[in-house]
C-alpha atoms as one frame of an Amber mdcrd trajectory, in Angstrom:
protein
   0.000   0.000   0.000   1.306   3.436  -0.947   0.364   6.535   1.088  -1.560
   9.519  -0.244  -2.216  12.965   1.320  -5.994  12.475   1.238  -7.828  11.817
   4.492 -10.678   9.973   2.785  -8.265   7.678   0.928  -4.993   7.541   2.865
  -3.425   4.842   0.713  -3.718   3.091  -2.645  -2.515  -0.300  -3.764   0.176
  -1.141  -6.257   0.922  -4.721  -7.272   4.255  -6.301  -8.158   4.215  -9.267
 -10.510   7.342 -11.035  -9.310   8.202 -12.682 -12.605  10.294 -11.955 -15.671
   9.988  -9.151 -16.696   9.453  -7.647 -13.239   6.226  -5.674 -13.592   4.600
  -3.052 -11.395   0.860  -2.565 -11.838  -0.046   1.018 -10.870   2.461   3.267
  -9.135   0.797   5.568  -6.585   1.244   9.345  -6.514   4.446  11.264  -7.155
   5.805  12.304  -3.768   8.621  11.277  -1.463   6.475   9.330   1.017   4.856
   7.233  -1.694   8.186   6.466  -3.354   9.726   5.504  -0.001   6.867   3.066
   0.600   7.279   1.641  -2.900  11.021   1.250  -2.359  10.426  -0.494   0.996
   7.887  -2.864  -0.536  10.260  -3.801  -3.325  13.060  -4.331  -0.801  10.905
  -6.762   1.197  10.572  -8.839  -1.968  14.287  -8.702  -2.705  14.206  -6.028
  -5.404  15.144  -2.401  -5.976  13.315   0.172  -8.121  15.964  -0.322 -10.805
  14.830  -3.936 -11.240  11.404  -2.879 -12.571  11.250  -3.532 -16.309   7.595
  -2.744 -16.979   4.837  -0.627 -15.445   1.254  -1.343 -16.508  -1.463   1.126
 -15.553  -5.101   0.297 -14.919  -5.927   3.968 -15.675  -4.412   7.443 -15.810
  -5.538   9.062 -12.507  -2.802  10.656 -10.399  -2.866   7.996  -7.661  -1.998
   5.335 -10.249   0.136   7.286 -12.744   2.168   9.574 -10.461   4.867   7.123
  -9.397   5.853   6.557 -13.034   7.447  10.011 -13.121   9.166   9.405  -9.786
  10.764   6.217 -11.146  11.860   7.826 -14.403  13.422  10.849 -12.699  15.568
   8.381 -10.732  16.851   6.840 -13.943  14.779   3.642 -13.937  14.415   2.323
 -17.502  11.156   0.446 -18.142   8.287   0.071 -20.599   5.058   1.864 -19.705
   1.875   0.158 -20.870  -1.653   1.625 -20.764  -4.884   1.302 -22.720  -4.945
   3.087 -26.068  -7.751   5.402 -24.879  -5.592   6.544 -21.955  -2.427   7.285
 -23.943  -3.293  10.889 -24.812  -4.318  11.661 -21.218  -0.980  10.290 -19.963
   1.310  11.829 -22.567  -0.352  15.251 -22.295  -1.190  15.075 -18.604  -1.877
  18.213 -16.602  -3.992  18.521 -13.475  -6.461  20.762 -15.278  -6.685  18.297
 -18.162  -7.376  15.444 -15.749 -10.157  17.473 -14.143 -11.514  18.404 -17.617
 -12.572  21.841 -16.480 -13.729  22.987 -19.921 -15.803  19.857 -20.448 -17.308
  20.143 -16.983 -18.285  23.759 -17.585 -19.918  22.828 -20.907 -21.936  20.050
 -19.264 -23.122  22.356 -16.504 -24.148  24.968 -19.060 -26.020  22.542 -21.303
 -27.883  21.022 -18.374 -29.229  24.377 -17.287 -27.053  25.262 -14.294 -27.438
  29.061 -13.800 -24.465  31.099 -14.959 -23.651  32.538 -11.514 -23.733  29.098
  -9.886 -21.643  27.659 -12.709 -19.050  30.439 -12.457 -18.751  30.058  -8.682
 -18.336  26.292  -8.922 -15.716  26.429 -11.673 -13.788  29.238  -9.944 -13.678
  27.204  -6.730 -12.373  24.143  -8.554  -9.731  26.176 -10.378  -8.559  27.847
  -7.144  -8.043  24.419  -5.573  -6.026  23.248  -8.560  -3.740  26.288  -8.324
  -2.591  25.482  -4.789  -2.398  21.691  -4.801   0.620  19.759  -6.093   0.024
  17.853  -9.307   1.233  14.469  -7.927   1.736  13.320 -11.547   3.335  14.529
 -14.760   3.125  13.830 -18.467   5.210  10.885 -19.619   5.591   8.655 -22.672
   3.692   5.401 -23.162   5.704   2.726 -24.945   2.888   0.203 -25.402  -0.788
   0.909 -26.096  -2.961  -1.910 -24.776  -6.206  -3.182 -26.286  -8.924  -5.522
 -25.098  -7.738  -9.119 -25.345  -4.015  -8.297 -25.361  -1.668 -10.130 -23.036
   1.010  -8.954 -20.641   3.419 -11.788 -21.277   5.783 -13.216 -18.675   8.218
 -16.107 -18.875   5.716 -18.757 -17.750   2.270 -17.131 -18.028   0.321 -14.158
 -19.313  -2.085 -11.619 -17.828  -5.080 -10.938 -20.060  -5.995  -7.295 -20.643
  -9.729  -6.652 -20.269 -11.023  -3.216 -21.241 -13.411  -2.125 -18.464 -14.503
   1.466 -19.159 -16.554   3.408 -16.639 -14.338   4.913 -13.963 -12.383   6.209
 -16.970 -12.823   5.503 -20.673  -9.467   3.747 -20.854  -9.653   1.667 -17.658
  -8.389  -1.910 -17.865  -8.235  -4.866 -15.512  -5.667  -7.647 -15.649  -6.736
 -11.286 -15.369  -4.801 -14.486 -14.730  -7.322 -17.134 -15.644  -5.027 -19.899
 -14.447  -4.989 -18.690 -10.841  -8.376 -16.945 -10.824  -6.841 -13.573  -9.950
  -8.111 -10.219 -11.166  -6.175  -6.986 -10.620  -9.066  -4.598 -10.908  -7.731
  -1.091 -10.362 -10.736   1.044  -9.471 -13.307  -1.054 -11.341 -13.958  -3.244
  -8.304 -13.320  -1.578  -4.951 -13.640  -2.886  -1.420 -16.685  -1.340   0.247
 -16.992   1.513  -2.254 -18.519   2.368  -5.636 -16.046   4.212  -7.896 -16.699
   7.604  -9.438 -17.478   7.362 -13.164 -16.531   9.938 -15.784 -19.060  11.887
 -17.839 -17.858  14.207 -20.576 -18.449  15.315 -24.151 -16.932  13.431 -27.053
 -15.907  15.061 -30.304 -18.487  14.884 -33.070 -21.751  16.283 -34.321 -24.737
  16.797 -32.001 -26.952  13.774 -31.372 -29.713  13.903 -34.031 -32.451  12.550
 -31.721 -31.699  15.018 -28.928 -34.033  18.049 -29.095 -31.389  20.093 -27.242
 -28.787  19.162 -29.923 -26.177  18.242 -27.375 -22.942  16.602 -28.455 -22.386
  12.902 -27.754 -21.051  12.076 -24.298 -18.985   9.380 -22.690 -21.543   8.125
 -20.167 -19.357   6.548 -17.539 -22.030   4.982 -15.362 -23.603   3.155 -18.286
 -20.178   1.982 -19.433 -19.335   0.899 -15.890 -22.541  -1.121 -15.603 -21.770
  -2.834 -18.903 -18.207  -3.592 -17.761 -19.471  -5.252 -14.569 -22.049  -7.213
 -16.537 -19.351  -8.401 -18.901 -17.142  -9.565 -16.029 -20.092 -11.406 -14.545
 -21.350 -12.861 -17.828 -18.239 -14.171 -19.551 -17.174 -17.715 -18.603 -14.356
 -17.772 -16.067 -13.893 -13.988 -16.199 -15.061 -13.165 -12.666 -12.318 -14.784
 -10.582 -12.250 -16.473  -7.232  -9.807 -13.891  -5.884 -10.076 -10.175  -6.592
  -7.197  -7.787  -5.950  -8.917  -4.402  -5.655  -7.347  -0.968  -5.582  -9.315
   1.707  -3.776 -10.308   3.472  -0.601 -12.810   0.983   0.730 -10.630  -0.676
   3.424  -9.842   2.720   4.980 -13.391   3.860   5.588 -14.527   4.238   9.157
 -16.292   1.325  10.824 -19.556   3.281  10.912 -19.329   4.091   7.216 -18.610
   0.448   6.416 -21.590  -0.662   8.477 -23.889   1.811   6.716 -22.550   0.811
   3.306 -22.999  -2.858   4.159 -26.623  -2.321   5.264 -27.441  -0.371   2.110
 -25.697  -2.919  -0.113 -27.558  -5.759   1.588 -30.867  -3.953   1.134 -30.114
  -3.212  -2.520 -29.294  -6.872  -3.083 -32.839  -7.866  -2.072 -34.414  -5.752
  -4.814 -35.426  -7.247  -8.150 -32.752  -6.651 -10.780 -34.920  -4.289 -12.804
 -35.547  -2.074  -9.759 -31.976  -2.167  -8.468 -30.396  -0.991 -11.719 -32.788
   1.965 -11.944 -31.947   3.006  -8.359 -28.194   2.733  -8.993 -28.409   4.771
 -12.185 -30.642   7.419 -10.581 -29.003   7.749  -7.138 -25.342   6.966  -7.808
 -25.182   7.980 -11.463 -27.488  11.001 -11.092 -29.049  10.247 -14.447 -32.382
  11.700 -15.462 -35.331   9.350 -15.902 -35.250  10.116 -19.627 -31.632   8.906
 -19.818 -32.396   5.807 -17.734 -35.393   4.973 -19.902 -33.305   5.379 -23.049
 -30.461   3.223 -21.727 -32.776   0.410 -20.580 -35.277   0.649 -23.457 -38.136
   1.546 -21.105 -40.824   4.184 -21.015 -40.114   7.080 -18.666 -43.186   6.122
 -16.596 -41.849   2.586 -16.147 -38.451   3.869 -15.017 -40.114   6.231 -12.529
 -42.392   3.536 -11.108 -39.524   1.061 -10.668 -37.569   3.766  -8.853 -40.542
   4.567  -6.597 -41.225   0.922  -5.699 -37.533   0.329  -5.024 -37.238   3.299
  -2.652 -40.330   2.192  -0.745 -38.838  -1.287  -0.316 -35.460   0.126   0.752
 -37.039   2.399   3.368 -38.891  -0.553   4.823 -35.825  -2.799   4.957 -33.505
  -0.149   6.393 -36.006   0.803   9.087 -35.925  -2.674  10.591
């Protein structure tokens, strides 16, 4: 586990595949404390940072990318691998780019957020970015990964599975032989990951009366990624190695999350997915109905019945 400066997520996981070539999966943030922890972890396994020959990223966020720059500044020579959809974000990384301030402002505008509220929100976010360290820097990617590729080792291979949602270019790494999945932030312990939502390049959607441009809809992509992992034979493993903040939540928060998760699990599938999309994804009923091929009235009624059932279960 590598430390971070964030109280809500005081550490993140990085994984060392102790095989030839020695491969680090995710690298923490770029600061002295994180690098010291990485160095200590490698030392416990009989290695030094200079032994690392490959770094493979699950996605481009600072708490996974940052340590790449720290290794390279110390002269470590290795291949960096990441999904093809993450390459541009890594090679042109800036904090403002990672926050996508322009795209966020456009979304807020198109969804009717008043100009004064929008300006205050964006100004606040920009002021925070000006004072915080970046914890990551732009760097070159030597290998662009694609769904179905393999990270090859001397005696085995890790399969690359594209799992968009948290980011468009998120991947997980699977060893089908051992039933191990290194999931990055796609599967987290006791937490549901944030999903991205931003405009794509291209002409406005022809069926949208507001003529908005097409979007990457992270929650829908995330749901499809989880369904794929569940559906494909032998894809969902017996052992899941999950990166994320879940283990560091307070006991009370874990208890609440467990009660809510247990209550959600009792709902019929068609009600549960509407609740998740509405509450966690903050989608409008029109968007939910479109995604699930339902009428808006049906989506609203499933949401209403689900909330009534959840209130009853959680009140017990």
